[in-house]
C-alpha positions as CSV (number, residue, x, y, z in Angstrom):
1,Q,-4.3,15.5,11.3
2,V,-3.9,12.5,9.0
3,Q,-5.4,9.2,9.8
4,L,-4.8,6.1,7.6
5,A,-6.5,2.8,7.9
6,E,-5.3,-0.1,5.8
7,S,-7.3,-3.3,5.3
8,G,-7.5,-6.3,3.0
9,G,-4.6,-8.4,4.1
10,G,-4.7,-12.1,4.9
11,L,-3.2,-15.5,4.2
12,V,-3.0,-16.5,0.6
13,Q,-1.4,-19.3,-1.3
14,P,1.4,-18.6,-3.8
15,G,0.0,-17.4,-7.1
16,G,-3.1,-16.0,-5.4
17,S,-4.4,-12.4,-5.3
18,L,-5.4,-9.8,-2.7
19,R,-6.7,-6.3,-2.9
20,L,-5.5,-3.9,-0.2
21,S,-7.4,-0.7,0.7
22,C,-6.3,2.4,2.6
23,V,-8.8,5.0,3.7
24,A,-7.4,8.4,4.5
25,S,-9.0,11.1,6.6
26,G,-7.8,14.4,7.9
27,I,-6.3,15.4,4.6
28,D,-7.3,16.9,1.2
29,F,-7.1,13.4,-0.4
30,S,-7.4,14.5,-4.0
31,A,-4.6,17.0,-3.6
32,N,-2.0,14.5,-2.5
33,G,-0.1,11.6,-4.1
34,M,-0.4,8.4,-2.2
35,G,2.0,5.4,-1.8
36,W,2.2,1.9,-0.6
37,Y,5.1,0.5,1.4
38,R,5.9,-2.8,3.0
39,T,8.0,-4.2,5.8
40,A,9.0,-7.9,5.6
41,T,8.5,-10.0,8.7
42,A,12.1,-10.8,9.5
43,P,13.6,-8.7,12.3
44,G,15.6,-5.7,11.1
45,N,13.9,-5.4,7.8
46,Q,13.2,-1.8,6.8
47,R,10.0,-0.4,5.3
48,R,10.4,-0.3,1.6
49,W,8.5,1.6,-1.1
50,V,6.2,-0.5,-3.3
51,A,4.0,1.8,-5.4
52,S,2.9,5.4,-5.8
53,I,0.1,7.2,-7.5
54,T,0.0,10.9,-8.2
55,T,-3.0,13.3,-7.9
56,G,-3.5,12.9,-11.6
57,G,-3.5,9.1,-11.5
58,T,0.0,8.4,-12.8
59,A,1.2,5.2,-11.2
60,K,4.6,3.7,-10.6
61,V,5.6,0.4,-9.0
62,D,8.8,-1.1,-7.8
63,D,10.6,-3.4,-10.2
64,S,10.0,-6.3,-7.8
65,V,6.3,-6.1,-8.2
66,K,6.0,-4.8,-11.8
67,G,3.5,-6.7,-13.8
68,R,1.9,-8.2,-10.7
69,F,0.8,-5.2,-8.5
70,T,-1.4,-2.2,-9.5
71,I,-2.1,0.9,-7.5
72,S,-5.2,2.9,-8.0
73,R,-7.3,5.5,-6.2
74,D,-10.9,6.6,-5.7
75,N,-11.0,10.2,-4.7
76,A,-14.7,10.1,-3.9
77,K,-14.0,7.5,-1.3
78,N,-10.6,8.9,-0.1
79,T,-9.2,5.5,-0.8
80,V,-6.1,4.1,-2.4
81,Y,-5.9,0.5,-3.5
82,L,-3.2,-2.0,-4.1
83,Q,-4.3,-4.9,-6.3
84,M,-1.8,-7.8,-6.0
85,H,-1.7,-10.8,-8.3
86,H,0.6,-13.8,-8.7
87,L,1.7,-13.4,-5.1
88,R,5.0,-14.9,-4.0
89,P,6.3,-15.9,-0.5
90,E,8.7,-13.0,-0.7
91,D,5.7,-10.6,-0.8
92,T,4.9,-11.6,2.8
93,A,5.0,-8.4,4.8
94,A,3.1,-5.8,6.6
95,Y,1.7,-3.3,4.1
96,Y,1.2,0.4,4.8
97,C,0.0,3.4,2.8
98,N,1.1,6.9,3.3
99,V,0.6,10.4,1.9
100,Q,3.1,11.7,-0.7
101,G,2.3,15.3,-0.8
102,K,1.6,18.5,1.1
103,D,-0.3,16.8,3.9
104,F,2.4,14.2,4.7
105,E,3.1,14.0,8.4
106,A,6.6,12.9,9.3
107,G,6.7,9.9,11.6
108,Y,3.0,8.9,11.2
109,W,2.1,5.5,9.9
110,G,-1.2,3.7,10.1
111,P,-1.5,0.2,11.6
112,G,-0.8,-1.6,8.3
113,T,-2.3,-4.8,7.1
114,Q,-0.5,-8.1,7.1
115,V,-0.1,-10.2,4.0
116,T,1.2,-13.7,4.3
117,V,1.9,-15.8,1.2
118,S,2.3,-19.4,2.1
119,S,1.1,-22.9,1.1
């Protein structure tokens, strides 16, 4: 069964950078697309898609982070990354990765990693 472990979050000033990592186990990592999602802190906010990367390395990001966030993957390490630059207060959220492929398990999410952008 899939296990996902996100890390790399923290407190950063506006304009700063962070790199998030997500290590996946229990899946055939190289055979699955991967994605990043986030849930803003305010109550009632839903988890929203941020970025995706296919098995072949084709990346897409949401318009709200285009030009600032980059998704990448290292199949040898079973890891997907989210490089975030020019962070804004509205990027404050809990960030999660998940599988986008044959090994996706409905209802499963890892613990996430918190990103707080504040001066």
